[in-house]
N, C-alpha and C positions, 0 to 999 in steps of 0.2 A: 504494500500500500504506500503510495507516494502522494502526499498532500503539500509538497513544497510550493507548488504553483498556486495553491488555494489560499486566498487572503480574505476570508469572510469575517467581517466584524459587524455585530448587531449593535446599533446605537439605540439605547433605551431612552424613552421619554422620561421626564421627571416623574417620580412616583407620586401617587395620590397623597401620601402622608407628608412627603417632603414639601410639596407645594402648599399643603394645608398649613404646615408649621410656619413657613416663611411668610405667607400672606397674613396669618393671624397674629404673628409676632409684632407686626407693624401697627396693629390696631389698639388704641387705648392703653393707658398706663405706661409706666416706665419699665415694667417687667411683666411678661406674659407667658403663661404656660400653654403648651400644647400636649394633649393627652391622647395617645393612640394605642391600639392593640399591637401585638407583636408583628402583625403583617402590615402595619401602617394604617389600618382602618380606624376611622374616627370613632371614639367612644361617646356615649350619649349621657345627657343629664349629669355632667360632671361638676363637682364643687370641691374646693380645697378643704380637706379634712385636717391637715396638719402642715405647718410650715415653720419648723423649729430650727434655731441655730444648732449646727452639728457640734460646734466646739465650745459650747457654753453649758455648764452644768446648772441649768435653770429649767426644771420641768414645767414651770408656770409660764415660761416665755414662749409665745406662739404668735406669729404674724399673720395667721390665716384671716383675721378680721380686717386686714388691709386689702383683701381681695374683693373686687366686685366681679363676679363671674370668675374668669381665669386671669384677670389682669389686676395688678396692684401698683400703688404709688408709694414712694418713700421707703423702700426696703433697704436696710443697711447692707453694706457689702459683707460678704462672707459665705461660708458653706452652710447648707441647709438640708435637713432631713424632711422630705416632702411626701405626703400621702394625699391622694386625690380619690374621692369616692365617686364612682360612676355606676350607671345601671348595670354594666357588664362586670363590675368588680372594683377593687380598690388598689390600683397600681401604686408603687412606691419608687422613690428615686433619691439620690443625693445630687444636689445642684449647687452651682456657684453663682453668686450675684456680685457683679462689679461693673465698672464702666464699659467693659467689653462683652459682658454676658447679660443681654437684655431680654432673652427669652430662654425657656428651659423646656426640654422634651422629656415627658414621663411616659415610659413604655410598659405596657402590661406584660408580665411574665406568664407565658402559657404552659410552662413545663409542668407535667402532671406525674411523671415517673423519673426515677434515677436509679440505676443499678449500683449496688454497693459492692458486689462480688465479681460479676462478669460485666466488663465495660462493653456495651453494645456498639456496633459500628455500621456505618453506611458504606456499602461497596458500590463503586461506579466502574463499570467495564467499558472499554473502548471497542466498538464494533469494528472488526477488521484488523485489530491489533496495531502495533506500532513497530517501526523499523529500528534496529539497534543504533543507527547513526544519528537518531534524533531523540531528544528527551521531551516527553509530554507530561504536563502536570495540570491539575485542577485546583482552583482556589474558590472558597466560599467566603464572601465578605458580607457581614451583617449590615443591613441597611439602617436598622434602628437600634442596634446594640453595640457592644464593644468587642465582639468576638470575630475571629476569622480562622479559617482552616485551609491547609494546603497539603497536597500529597502528589507524588508522581504515579503515573500509570506504569505498573511493573508486572513482570512475569509473563508466562505464556498466554494468560488470559487478559493481559494488559489492564489490570485492575488498580484503581486508586481507592484508598480507604479514609473515611472520616470518622473519628471516634466520638460517639455520644454527642451529636450536634445539638445545640440549643434550638428550641422551636423559634420560628420567626421568618422574616423575609431576607433573602440573600441575593446578591449579584454573584452568579456562578460563572466562572471564566475557565475555559480550556485554552491553553497556549502550548507552543512548542518552540524549541530552539531553532527550528527552521522558519519561524515567522508566522505560524498559524495563530489565529486569535478568534475566539468566539465567546460572546457573553450573553447570558440569558438571566431573566429575573425569575427566581423560583422560591416559593413559600413551602415550608415543611414543618411537621411536628416531629418530636424527638424519636418516634418509633418508626420512621422511614428507614428502610434497610437495603433496597436494591434498585439501582438505576443503571441505565446504559446510555452511551453517548455515540451518536453517529456524526463523525467529522465531515462527511460529505455534504451535509445540509445543516450543520450547526443545530442538531436536534437532540434534546434530552428525552429519554423515555423513562418515566418515573413510576413508582408504585402508588398505591392509593393514599399514602400518607404524605405525599408531596404534590405540588401543583405548579406547572409552568404558567406564569401570569400572562393574561391576555389583555387586550384593550378593553374588552367588555368587563373584565374584573375591575379595572380602574374606574370605569364609568359607573359601576354599581357600588363603588366604595368598598369592594371586597366583602360583600355581605351575602351573595347568592351562590348557588352551585356548590362547589367544593367547600367553600368557607362555611356555608350554612350547614352542610353535612358534618363538618368537623366540630362546629359549635354544638350541634345536637348530640354528637357522640360524647363530647366532654361533659355536657349536662347530665347525660345518662350515667356516665362513669361516676360523677360526683354524687349523684343520687344513690348509686349502689354503695359507694364508700360510706356515705352518711348512714344508710340503712344498716350496713354491717357494724359500724361503730355503735349505733343505738342498740343493736341486738347484743353486742358484747358487753354493753354497760348494764344490761338488765341482770338482776340477781338470779342465780340459779334456782329453779323450782325445788322446793323441799319435799321430800317423800312424805306421804300421808301415813301417820302412825297406825 
């Protein structure tokens, strides 16, 4: 397989959340919060629940009353522990306020599981394999978090591996030392396990726990289709966990004498 002559690069439009953050940061107040889900979807009915200085031992000191909606005036410079209550949950963050930080992004953490003993991994295989004279690698760069992952395609099956990725939205890029480059926007939850990649048409084939973002997804605010299914699955999981916890908390029935 020789893709030296292939130079396909997908230029992605600005993501829904990135545009939403920048537009709203300029409106009202001298500090504005933007609150999004891990895929960049806008959360609804949000209010500031806590805005406490992170480096001051004053449990009574909270600047949440300075917020009207998600904008505030007159916040002292410094680091803050932030909690925002929304209809979809209560995301938290640590933010800086100073002359150069006039808006803050609070992202909901969607992680529902984490393995303590066996670290799960996402395997991405290259369709057609790779030649020895080139090195191919994949990178996953979080759009709304602070994580990134990178691995080379190795072995007879030309497979790259990502260990226990955080759920969220990513720019996923495949590149080679021969100059190949391809970028796609992919959203995933942490139990995604098996993808493949076709370099001939810059195409990722993902399992049911990941999704290649489309223009229709951005138009709908990432609330329909795959996103709706994932949200319903999460709600069902949390109901089951809550039910199991309630059952475990009940006292054992005593035998009748």
